[in-house]
C-alpha positions, -999 to +999 in steps of 0.1 A: -293+596-079-267+587-105-244+558-097-207+553-108-186+522-101-150+531-093-124+504-100-090+513-084-068+506-054-073+521-020-043+539-005-042+552+032-017+579+022-010+597-011-045+611-019-049+591-050-069+563-065-101+556-044-092+581-018-093+608-044-122+595-067-149+588-039-149+624-024-151+639-059-179+617-072-199+623-038-193+661-040-209+661-075-241+644-060-233+610-075-233+577-055-197+564-055-195+526-055-158+515-050-144+482-061-109+479-046-083+462-066-058+463-038-054+479-003-022+497+006-012+517+037+004+543+015+007+546-024+038+531-039+058+562-042+064+561-005+096+541+006+077+516+026+041+505+024+018+475+032+001+459+002-028+435-001-038+423-034-075+419-041-073+405-076-087+370-068-116+387-049-128+412-076-149+386-092-166+376-060-171+412-051-189+420-084-208+387-084-227+401-051-233+433-072-250+411-098-272+395-071-283+429-060-294+437-096-276+470-096-272+493-125-245+520-131-247+552-151-209+552-152-179+529-147-144+543-142-112+522-141-078+535-129-045+518-121-047+481-129-015+463-120-018+431-140-034+417-171-055+396-148-070+426-132-077+440-166-094+408-176-116+412-145-127+446-155-135+433-190-159+408-171-174+437-151-182+455-184-200+424-198-221+423-167-228+460-160-222+482-191-254+489-210-260+514-239-266+543-213-234+533-191-204+556-198-172+538-193-141+559-187-107+540-187-075+557-175-048+536-191-022+539-164+011+525-179+038+551-174+048+588-179+075+610-193+092+579-210+092+557-181+068+528-177+053+517-145+071+487-127+044+462-137+044+470-172+047+443-197+037+434-233+008+414-220-003+443-198-002+467-230-022+441-250-049+435-225-051+475-218-056+480-255-086+456-253-098+473-224-097+509-239-113+497-272-146+494-251-143+525-234-164+558-243-137+580-230-100+574-222-077+597-205-040+589-214-010+610-208+013+615-238+033+585-231+002+563-226-012+575-258+019+565-277+018+530-262-017+526-272-010+538-307+023+519-311+040+553-318+074+563-304+071+588-274+104+604-279+098+610-316+066+627-308+077+650-280+107+658-300+082+682-319+070+699-287+081+734-298+066+731-331+035+750-342+018+718-354+025+698-321-012+695-311-020+685-346+004+656-343-009+645-310-044+647-324-034+624-353-020+598-327-052+600-308-073+595-340-052+563-346-063+550-312-099+561-318-100+542-350-095+510-331-123+516-307-154+495-308-177+524-304-177+563-307-149+573-283-134+605-269-097+606-262-086+632-235-049+636-237-036+649-203-007+667-191+006+683-224+034+708-215+041+736-240+064+765-243+101+773-236+103+800-208+068+805-196+056+768-196+018+759-198+001+725-192-031+714-209-054+687-219-064+678-255-100+667-261-102+647-294-138+640-305-150+630-340-126+646-363-117+677-345-100+686-313-101+713-285-073+722-262-075+737-228-042+748-209-032+768-177-001+778-159+025+750-152+041+750-118+067+724-127+056+700-099+040+668-101+016+654-074+001+620-065-035+616-074-041+644-097-048+620-126-074+603-105-089+635-095-091+646-131-106+614-144-133+612-117-143+647-123-147+641-160-169+610-158-190+626-130-195+657-151-204+637-183-227+614-164-247+646-152-250+657-189-217+678-195-198+676-228-164+662-227-150+696-232-170+712-204-159+682-180-123+689-188-128+727-182-145+719-148-117+695-139-091+723-145-110+748-124-111+723-096-075+712-099-056+742-109-059+761-075-051+730-056-019+722-076-007+759-073-014+759-035+006+726-032+034+739-052+036+771-032+035+753+001+062+728-011+041+699-003+060+665-012+046+651-045+039+616-030+013+633-005-008+647-032-027+680-033-050+694-007-081+691-030-106+689-002-112+727+003-119+730-035-147+704-037-174+731-034-163+740-070-177+706-081-209+707-061-218+744-074-208+735-110-215+700-113-251+701-098-263+733-115-278+716-144 
């Protein structure tokens, strides 16, 4: 059985991070091995929550994995709230990443022109060091711009231009140039159009790109990025191309997002993805 290490926080409510990633990886017939960076009663979008930081226990946790002599087919990192947590993940890569291990980094730093609360220049610097070592990264547009030292407002000002995707691809190529190995950049949540809006994901590989889009409901939900990233790494570990993995993630997430929008589910609660997990089992294990 394939095995993937999932590095993220654990939130009791919000259907994000490990709560989202573990069932996705498991539904694909892969062993999910969580490494919690923090434990929360609810994700931080809620008005009140309990928070227990696991930063100082991450190394102890993985030292026990070393004693077991375990190996991983994939490693996936999500939200990392401090430069020290990122440094711990770099240490994990030194211990567990081999030539056959696929590392996906979701560089969570902000969205739509607004940075996360814990963002700093040091966080950005260490995140750049981490993403250099990733085989796949899944930034949104703002995170892509941060990694490439490009102005986000300048890029999105061209969203209605015919060459918009070309411009985004150029920024992604700039990030790829700094990578320490061959890297795929998947830029998520690209909104296009004027009246009938669409939302899509740009897959940049080698010197070319492909774009996959669907209808945009206008709503945003907790955990969809985690669900997307875990589907992608699970699919790639099982032998899919990055483009195939993105299309599977969209087939899985699109109906869940549309249902959540139709039912007016509060964004902090996330989508009811559980009923759509069979899509991953049927599609992700038919190879």
